[in-house]
C-alpha positions in Angstrom: -7.4 -1.2 8.1 -9.4 1.7 9.5 -7.7 4.8 10.9 -9.9 6.5 13.4 -9.2 9.9 15.0 -11.0 9.7 18.3 -11.5 12.0 21.3 -10.3 11.1 24.8 -8.8 7.8 25.7 -9.7 8.2 29.4 -6.0 7.8 30.3 -2.7 9.1 28.9 -2.8 6.6 26.0 -2.6 8.5 22.8 -2.9 5.7 20.3 -3.9 2.1 20.1 -4.3 -0.7 17.5 -7.0 -3.2 17.7 -6.8 -6.6 15.9 -9.7 -8.7 14.5 -10.1 -12.2 13.0 -12.9 -14.3 11.6 -14.1 -17.1 13.9 -15.2 -20.5 12.7 -18.6 -19.0 11.9 -17.1 -16.3 9.8 -18.0 -13.6 12.4 -15.4 -10.9 13.0 -14.1 -11.0 16.5 -11.3 -9.5 18.6 -7.9 -11.2 17.9 -4.7 -11.3 19.8 -1.4 -10.2 18.3 -0.4 -13.8 17.8 -3.5 -14.6 15.7 -3.8 -14.2 11.9 -5.7 -10.9 11.5 -8.6 -10.2 9.2 -8.4 -6.5 9.7 -7.2 -3.8 12.2 -8.4 -0.5 13.6 -5.9 2.2 14.4 -7.0 4.8 16.9 -5.4 8.2 17.6 -6.9 10.0 20.6 -6.7 13.5 19.3 -8.2 15.3 22.4 -5.8 13.4 24.7 -2.9 14.4 22.5 -4.1 18.0 22.6 -4.3 18.0 26.4 -0.8 16.5 26.6 0.5 19.3 24.3 1.3 17.2 21.2 2.4 19.0 18.1 1.3 18.0 14.6 4.6 16.3 14.2 4.0 14.3 17.5 0.6 13.3 16.2 2.1 12.1 12.9 4.5 9.9 14.9 1.6 8.4 16.9 -0.4 7.5 13.8 2.7 6.1 11.9 3.6 4.1 15.0 0.2 2.6 15.3 0.0 1.8 11.6 3.3 0.0 12.1 1.6 -2.2 14.6 -1.2 -2.8 12.1 1.6 -4.0 9.7 2.9 -6.4 12.3 5.8 -4.3 13.6 6.6 -4.6 17.3 8.1 -2.1 19.8 11.9 -1.9 19.6 14.7 -1.5 22.1 15.3 2.1 23.3 18.7 2.2 21.6 17.2 1.7 18.1 16.1 4.7 16.1 12.7 3.6 14.8 9.1 4.7 14.4 8.3 1.7 16.7 10.2 3.1 19.7 7.6 2.8 22.5 7.7 6.1 24.4 9.8 8.8 22.9 8.6 10.9 20.1 11.1 10.3 17.4 10.7 10.0 13.6 7.4 10.9 11.9 7.8 8.3 9.1 9.4 4.9 8.8 13.2 4.9 8.8 15.5 2.4 7.2 15.3 0.0 10.2 11.4 0.0 9.9 11.6 -0.4 6.1 14.0 -3.4 6.5 11.6 -5.0 9.0 8.6 -4.5 6.7 10.5 -6.1 3.7 11.5 -9.0 6.0 7.9 -9.6 7.1 6.1 -8.8 3.8 8.6 -9.1 1.0 9.8 -6.4 -1.4 
C-alpha cells in the first residue's frame, strides 16, 4: 500500500483509494473492488482539505477511512459509529466495530 498526500482533487473529494491487480501477463493494472488486489494507493488531497477547512483531526479521519478501504472495509450505514462512515467526520482511528470487521475479514 502506498499512502500519498496530494494537492487538489479538482472536486470536493478529499480522499480516494485506488486498487491494482496483476493481469495474465503479470503487468499491474487497475482493479475493481471485487477483484483480488495486488496493491493499493491511498490518496489524501491535502490542499482540497485545507480549502474545505479540515482540521488535523479531520485529515486523520480521511486517511484512516481510506486505509480502511485498502484493507477491504466498506462504507457503513449512517447509524453505525465507525471510521468507515461515508460523510461525517467521526473517529480518527478504528473503533471496535471496525476492529471486529478486520478480524472477520483477515483473522486475529
